[in-house]
C-alpha positions as CSV (number, residue, x, y, z in Angstrom):
1,M,3.8,-17.2,-3.6
2,H,5.1,-13.6,-4.0
3,I,2.1,-11.4,-5.0
4,W,2.2,-7.7,-6.1
5,I,-0.8,-5.5,-5.5
6,F,-0.8,-2.2,-7.4
7,Q,-3.5,0.0,-6.0
8,T,-3.7,3.8,-5.6
9,G,-6.2,6.1,-4.0
10,E,-6.7,3.9,-0.9
11,P,-5.6,3.8,2.7
12,L,-2.7,1.5,3.4
13,H,-1.3,-0.4,6.4
14,C,1.2,2.3,7.0
15,D,-1.4,5.0,7.5
16,T,-1.7,5.8,11.2
17,E,-5.2,7.3,11.5
18,K,-8.2,5.0,11.7
19,Y,-9.5,4.1,8.3
20,R,-11.8,1.6,6.7
21,P,-9.8,-0.9,4.7
22,M,-10.4,-1.1,1.0
23,R,-9.2,-3.4,-1.8
24,A,-5.4,-3.3,-1.2
25,V,-5.6,-3.9,2.5
26,N,-8.4,-6.4,2.3
27,L,-6.7,-8.5,-0.4
28,S,-3.3,-8.4,1.1
29,N,-4.6,-9.4,4.6
30,M,-6.4,-12.4,3.1
31,L,-3.3,-13.4,1.1
32,I,-1.1,-13.1,4.2
33,E,-3.6,-15.3,6.1
34,R,-2.9,-18.0,3.5
35,G,0.9,-17.6,4.0
36,H,1.7,-15.7,0.8
37,N,4.2,-12.9,0.6
38,V,2.7,-9.6,-0.5
39,E,4.2,-6.4,-1.9
40,I,1.9,-3.4,-2.3
41,I,2.9,-0.8,-4.8
42,S,1.0,2.5,-4.4
43,S,1.3,6.2,-4.7
44,D,3.1,8.1,-2.0
45,F,0.2,10.6,-2.3
46,Y,-2.6,9.9,0.1
47,H,-5.8,10.5,-1.9
48,Q,-8.2,10.7,1.1
49,L,-6.2,13.3,3.0
50,K,-4.6,15.0,0.0
51,L,-1.1,14.8,1.4
52,H,2.2,13.0,0.7
53,R,3.1,10.1,2.9
54,T,6.9,10.5,2.6
55,G,7.5,12.7,-0.5
56,K,9.9,10.2,-2.1
57,F,10.5,6.6,-3.2
58,S,10.1,4.6,0.0
59,K,10.0,0.9,0.9
60,L,8.2,0.2,4.2
61,I,8.5,-3.2,5.8
62,I,5.3,-3.8,7.7
63,N,6.0,-7.4,8.7
64,K,7.9,-10.5,7.3
65,L,5.1,-11.1,4.7
66,L,4.2,-7.5,3.8
67,N,6.2,-4.7,2.2
68,I,4.8,-1.4,0.8
69,N,6.5,0.5,-2.0
70,L,5.5,4.1,-2.3
71,I,6.0,5.8,-5.6
72,P,6.2,9.7,-5.6
73,S,3.9,11.9,-7.6
74,T,2.8,15.6,-7.7
75,G,-0.4,15.3,-5.8
76,Y,-3.7,17.3,-6.3
77,T,-6.4,19.1,-4.3
78,K,-9.5,18.0,-6.1
79,H,-10.9,14.6,-6.9
80,V,-11.5,15.6,-10.6
81,G,-9.3,17.9,-12.6
82,I,-6.1,18.3,-14.8
83,A,-3.9,18.2,-11.7
84,R,-5.0,14.7,-10.9
85,L,-4.3,13.6,-14.5
86,F,-0.9,15.2,-14.3
87,D,-0.3,13.4,-11.0
88,H,-1.0,10.1,-12.6
89,L,1.3,10.8,-15.5
90,I,4.2,11.6,-13.2
91,L,3.3,8.5,-11.1
92,S,3.5,6.3,-14.2
93,L,6.9,7.8,-15.1
94,N,8.2,7.1,-11.6
95,L,6.7,3.6,-11.8
96,I,8.9,3.0,-14.8
97,I,11.9,4.1,-12.7
98,F,10.8,1.7,-9.9
99,L,10.3,-1.3,-12.3
100,Y,13.4,-0.9,-14.4
101,F,16.0,0.7,-12.1
102,K,15.0,-0.2,-8.5
103,K,15.0,-3.9,-9.4
104,P,12.1,-5.2,-7.3
105,R,11.7,-8.9,-6.6
106,T,9.9,-10.5,-9.5
107,P,6.3,-11.5,-8.6
108,D,4.5,-14.7,-9.3
109,F,1.2,-12.8,-10.0
110,V,0.1,-9.2,-10.0
111,F,-3.3,-7.6,-9.0
112,I,-3.7,-4.2,-10.7
113,G,-6.2,-1.7,-9.6
114,Y,-7.6,0.3,-12.6
115,P,-7.5,3.3,-12.9
116,P,-5.0,5.0,-13.2
117,I,-4.8,4.2,-16.9
118,E,-1.1,5.0,-17.4
119,C,0.2,2.9,-14.5
120,A,-1.9,-0.1,-15.5
121,F,-0.4,0.2,-19.1
122,V,3.2,0.5,-17.8
123,L,2.8,-2.5,-15.6
124,Q,1.2,-4.6,-18.3
125,I,4.1,-3.9,-20.7
126,W,6.6,-4.9,-17.9
127,L,4.7,-8.1,-17.0
128,H,4.1,-9.2,-20.6
129,A,7.8,-9.1,-21.2
130,R,8.3,-11.5,-18.3
131,N,5.3,-13.8,-19.1
132,I,3.7,-13.0,-15.7
133,N,-0.1,-13.2,-15.4
134,F,-2.0,-10.4,-13.9
135,L,-5.6,-9.5,-12.9
136,L,-6.9,-6.1,-13.9
137,D,-9.5,-4.9,-11.4
138,I,-11.7,-2.2,-13.1
139,K,-13.5,0.1,-10.7
140,D,-14.2,3.1,-13.0
141,N,-14.8,3.6,-16.7
142,W,-11.9,5.9,-17.4
143,P,-11.4,7.5,-19.9
144,V,-15.1,7.7,-20.9
145,T,-15.9,9.3,-17.6
146,F,-13.6,12.2,-18.4
147,L,-16.2,13.5,-20.9
148,Q,-19.3,13.4,-18.6
149,P,-19.0,16.8,-16.8
150,F,-18.9,18.5,-20.2
151,P,-21.7,19.3,-22.6
152,K,-22.3,16.6,-25.2
153,I,-21.8,19.0,-28.1
154,I,-18.0,19.1,-27.3
155,H,-17.5,15.4,-26.6
156,P,-16.1,14.7,-30.1
157,I,-13.4,17.4,-29.6
158,L,-12.6,16.0,-26.1
159,K,-12.3,12.5,-27.5
160,I,-9.5,13.8,-29.8
161,L,-7.8,15.4,-26.8
162,F,-8.1,12.2,-24.8
163,F,-7.3,9.9,-27.7
164,P,-4.1,8.5,-26.1
165,Y,-6.0,7.5,-23.0
166,Y,-8.5,5.6,-25.2
167,V,-5.8,3.8,-27.0
168,I,-3.8,2.6,-24.0
169,S,-6.9,1.8,-21.9
170,K,-8.4,-0.4,-24.6
171,Y,-5.1,-2.1,-25.1
172,T,-4.6,-2.7,-21.4
173,I,-8.0,-4.1,-20.8
174,K,-8.1,-6.2,-23.9
175,N,-4.7,-7.9,-23.2
176,A,-5.1,-8.5,-19.4
177,S,-4.8,-12.1,-18.3
178,I,-8.1,-11.8,-16.6
179,I,-10.3,-8.9,-15.6
180,S,-12.7,-8.2,-12.7
181,S,-15.1,-5.4,-12.2
182,I,-17.5,-4.2,-9.5
183,T,-20.9,-5.1,-11.1
184,P,-22.1,-7.1,-14.1
185,N,-22.8,-3.9,-16.1
186,F,-19.3,-2.6,-15.4
187,L,-17.8,-5.9,-16.5
188,K,-19.8,-5.9,-19.7
189,W,-18.8,-2.3,-20.4
190,S,-15.1,-3.2,-19.9
191,Q,-15.3,-6.2,-22.3
192,Q,-17.3,-4.2,-25.0
193,F,-15.2,-1.1,-24.7
194,S,-11.9,-3.0,-25.3
195,K,-13.3,-5.6,-27.7
196,R,-12.0,-8.2,-25.4
197,K,-12.3,-11.9,-26.4
198,L,-14.5,-13.7,-24.0
199,N,-14.2,-17.1,-22.4
200,S,-17.7,-18.6,-22.7
201,A,-17.0,-21.1,-19.9
202,T,-17.3,-20.0,-16.3
203,T,-14.0,-21.1,-14.9
204,Y,-11.3,-19.7,-12.6
205,N,-9.7,-17.9,-15.5
206,S,-12.9,-16.2,-16.7
207,D,-13.6,-12.5,-16.2
208,F,-15.7,-12.1,-13.1
209,V,-17.6,-9.6,-10.9
210,L,-15.7,-8.5,-7.7
211,P,-17.9,-6.2,-5.6
212,L,-16.6,-3.3,-3.5
213,V,-16.9,-4.9,-0.1
214,R,-14.9,-4.2,3.1
215,R,-14.1,-6.2,6.2
216,P,-16.8,-5.7,8.9
217,I,-15.7,-3.4,11.7
218,D,-15.2,-4.8,15.2
219,I,-17.6,-3.0,17.6
220,K,-17.4,-3.3,21.4
221,P,-20.2,-2.2,23.8
222,D,-18.0,0.6,25.1
223,D,-17.6,1.9,21.5
224,L,-21.4,2.1,21.1
225,S,-21.9,4.0,24.4
226,Q,-19.1,6.4,23.5
227,S,-20.6,7.0,20.1
228,F,-24.1,7.7,21.5
229,I,-22.4,10.4,23.7
230,Y,-20.6,11.7,20.7
231,W,-23.9,12.3,18.9
232,K,-25.5,13.7,22.0
233,D,-22.8,16.4,21.9
234,Y,-24.4,17.5,18.6
235,N,-27.8,17.6,20.3
236,L,-28.8,14.5,18.4
237,D,-30.4,11.5,20.1
238,I,-29.9,8.8,17.6
239,S,-32.0,6.3,19.5
240,L,-35.1,8.3,18.3
241,R,-34.4,7.3,14.7
242,K,-35.6,10.6,13.3
243,H,-32.7,11.4,11.0
244,F,-31.5,10.7,7.4
245,T,-27.8,10.3,6.9
246,F,-25.1,10.9,4.3
247,V,-21.6,9.6,5.1
248,G,-19.0,10.0,2.4
249,S,-16.7,12.3,0.5
250,L,-18.1,15.8,-0.1
251,T,-17.3,16.1,-3.8
252,N,-19.1,17.1,-7.0
253,S,-19.9,13.5,-7.5
254,F,-23.1,14.3,-5.5
255,D,-25.9,16.7,-6.0
256,F,-26.2,18.2,-2.5
257,D,-28.7,20.8,-3.8
258,I,-31.3,18.0,-3.8
259,L,-30.7,17.5,-0.1
260,Y,-31.0,21.2,0.5
261,H,-34.5,21.3,-1.1
262,V,-35.6,18.1,0.6
263,S,-34.4,19.3,4.0
264,K,-36.3,22.5,3.6
265,Y,-39.6,20.7,2.8
266,M,-39.1,18.2,5.6
267,Y,-38.5,20.9,8.1
268,I,-41.9,22.4,7.3
269,Y,-43.5,18.9,7.5
270,D,-41.8,18.0,10.8
271,P,-39.1,20.1,12.3
272,S,-37.8,17.2,14.5
273,I,-36.5,15.3,11.5
274,S,-32.8,15.9,11.0
275,F,-30.4,15.5,8.0
276,V,-26.9,14.5,9.1
277,I,-24.1,15.0,6.6
278,C,-20.7,13.5,7.5
279,G,-17.5,13.7,5.5
280,S,-14.8,15.9,4.1
281,G,-13.9,17.1,0.6
282,D,-13.6,20.0,-1.7
283,Q,-17.3,20.8,-1.4
284,F,-17.3,21.3,2.4
285,Q,-17.1,25.1,2.4
286,R,-19.8,25.4,-0.2
287,L,-22.0,23.1,1.9
288,K,-21.4,25.2,5.0
289,K,-22.8,28.2,3.1
290,L,-25.6,26.2,1.4
291,F,-26.9,24.8,4.7
292,S,-26.1,27.8,6.9
293,D,-29.8,28.7,7.4
294,S,-31.0,25.1,7.6
295,L,-32.0,24.4,11.2
296,N,-32.5,20.6,10.6
297,V,-29.2,19.9,8.8
298,L,-26.1,18.9,10.8
299,L,-22.9,19.2,8.8
300,V,-20.4,17.2,10.9
301,G,-17.2,16.7,8.9
302,K,-15.3,13.5,8.9
303,V,-16.3,10.8,11.5
304,N,-14.6,7.6,12.6
305,E,-16.0,4.2,11.5
306,I,-17.8,3.6,14.8
307,D,-19.6,6.9,14.7
308,A,-20.4,6.2,11.0
309,Y,-21.9,2.9,12.0
310,T,-24.1,4.2,14.8
311,I,-25.4,7.2,12.7
312,I,-26.2,5.0,9.7
313,N,-27.6,2.0,11.7
314,S,-30.0,4.3,13.5
315,S,-31.1,6.3,10.4
316,I,-34.5,6.3,8.7
317,A,-32.4,5.8,5.5
318,T,-29.1,6.7,4.0
319,L,-29.0,9.2,1.2
320,S,-26.9,8.9,-2.0
321,P,-27.7,11.8,-4.3
322,Y,-25.3,11.0,-7.0
323,N,-25.0,13.2,-10.1
324,N,-26.4,11.5,-13.2
325,F,-23.1,10.1,-14.7
326,N,-23.1,6.7,-16.5
327,H,-20.3,5.2,-14.4
328,F,-22.3,5.8,-11.2
329,N,-25.4,4.1,-12.7
330,M,-23.3,1.1,-13.8
331,S,-21.9,0.6,-10.3
332,I,-23.1,-0.4,-6.8
333,P,-21.1,2.2,-4.8
334,N,-19.7,1.3,-1.4
335,K,-22.2,3.8,0.2
336,V,-25.0,1.5,-0.9
337,I,-23.2,-1.6,0.2
338,E,-22.4,0.0,3.6
339,S,-26.1,0.8,4.0
340,L,-27.0,-2.9,3.4
341,E,-24.2,-4.0,5.8
342,Y,-25.6,-1.7,8.5
343,S,-29.2,-2.9,7.9
344,T,-30.5,0.4,6.7
345,P,-32.7,1.3,3.7
346,F,-31.1,3.6,1.1
347,I,-32.6,6.4,-1.0
348,T,-30.6,7.3,-4.1
349,T,-30.8,9.1,-7.5
350,L,-29.1,6.1,-9.2
351,S,-30.8,3.8,-11.6
352,G,-29.0,0.8,-13.2
353,D,-27.8,-2.0,-10.9
354,V,-28.7,-0.1,-7.7
355,A,-32.3,0.3,-8.9
356,F,-32.4,-3.5,-9.6
357,L,-31.4,-4.1,-6.0
358,A,-34.0,-1.7,-4.6
359,R,-36.7,-3.2,-6.7
360,D,-36.0,-6.9,-6.6
361,Y,-34.8,-7.2,-3.0
362,N,-36.9,-4.3,-1.5
363,V,-33.9,-2.7,0.2
364,G,-34.4,0.9,-0.7
365,I,-35.8,3.5,-3.1
366,A,-33.8,4.3,-6.3
367,S,-34.1,6.6,-9.4
368,C,-35.1,9.6,-7.2
369,T,-33.6,12.1,-9.8
370,T,-35.5,15.2,-8.7
371,P,-36.1,17.0,-5.4
372,D,-39.7,16.0,-5.5
373,L,-39.0,12.3,-6.0
374,F,-36.3,12.3,-3.3
375,K,-38.7,14.1,-0.9
376,D,-41.5,11.6,-1.6
377,A,-39.1,8.7,-0.9
378,C,-38.1,10.3,2.4
379,L,-41.7,10.8,3.4
380,K,-42.6,7.3,2.4
381,L,-40.0,5.7,4.7
382,Y,-40.6,8.2,7.5
383,K,-44.3,7.6,7.6
384,N,-44.1,3.8,7.3
385,P,-42.0,2.2,10.1
386,K,-43.2,-1.3,9.1
387,L,-41.8,-0.8,5.6
388,R,-38.5,0.5,7.1
389,S,-38.3,-2.6,9.2
390,I,-38.9,-4.9,6.2
391,M,-36.3,-3.1,4.2
392,S,-33.9,-3.2,7.1
393,D,-34.2,-7.0,7.4
394,N,-33.9,-7.4,3.6
395,A,-30.8,-5.2,3.5
396,I,-28.7,-7.2,6.0
397,N,-29.9,-10.5,4.4
398,L,-28.9,-9.3,0.9
399,Y,-25.5,-8.1,2.3
400,N,-24.9,-11.5,3.9
401,S,-25.8,-13.4,0.7
402,N,-24.2,-11.2,-2.0
403,F,-21.7,-9.0,-0.4
404,N,-20.1,-11.0,2.3
405,Y,-16.4,-9.9,2.7
406,Y,-15.1,-13.3,3.9
407,K,-16.6,-15.3,1.0
408,I,-15.7,-12.8,-1.7
409,Y,-12.1,-12.4,-0.7
410,A,-11.6,-16.1,0.0
411,D,-12.9,-16.8,-3.5
412,L,-10.6,-14.2,-5.0
413,V,-7.5,-15.7,-3.3
414,D,-8.6,-19.2,-4.4
415,R,-8.8,-17.9,-8.0
416,I,-5.3,-16.3,-7.8
417,E,-3.8,-19.5,-6.4
418,K,-5.4,-21.5,-9.3
419,L,-4.1,-19.0,-11.9
420,T,-0.6,-19.5,-10.6
421,N,-0.9,-23.3,-10.3
422,Y,-0.2,-22.9,-6.6
């Protein structure tokens, strides 16, 4: 079969620096292992590094079964903002040029990552005209999430401004051949938001949950020893397990002020406890100022996947202080899944599906929405090694049963093959 994968905002096979594969790379690799031909269509703009890969329409031949088509756009510097919306608009216009004038090879099936809204809409129109089935993979509740940073009193006005986004997003979701989403709550939202007709039977062509899981990294003994040295260079002996960790994008998705207050309290309680913050993003400079007088906070910057593994796996807990937006509470973010994968309890502000995991599987502490609640959770796990050990075992067991990369992506490819009568 010839499969298209449209996915933006992720690392691709053509990216040279070490990265952790996400949806596009994971799915394409699994399809190729089954002998299918894959064509990835993505933005030329590299979301993680905020730079253009080539600056033009490009077709990259990775191997005999994999090509990557890069579509140019304007780019942006912040995760959230008008510049990103404009980038997606230009990307969708250039996608039209690609589809109608570049004459790509017609696919048997298409996997579409949503958002961006406009690109999903453009692809759907093109595919419907050719009677080609596609799966819409919904990872965010755009355009509803556009409103959440603003005061509720002006939401009615903003809904008018964003009305075109509402129209085309509802149309796209409603008329997709099949949809997937990252959690049961997100799937339910997608169906209700678009007034999508539901298939009551659970079959291969029913809408389904597709968690955000990534292929486990390959770790060699030498990697571990080098990583221990890496952290020693920061005067951090990770074998002591006296640190809490955040690894991720430093953006306004997170309330780092909570970590500031918690770190201040914990320094008074026990100065040997450290808070390690790893990552890059538009909040990095602000965090340098915020934590400039914090003796127990280590702001590292971006780390590779091995160093991320060792710092998380040796932590008391991972920290996920998400801001209180509905789309976060409906999701199980990859930070939480990564904590489970690395057998480490998590502490988070989130409620919703993540709170269900924490409560029912005893793998972390959720709904810590204030500095005091977050501090109490940190103290609880620091003081109780036995509880940490129980949560650690529960975490890896839950990951293996519910978030196993090999099973989830094998099932996805099985479903695609059935949808195309392969």
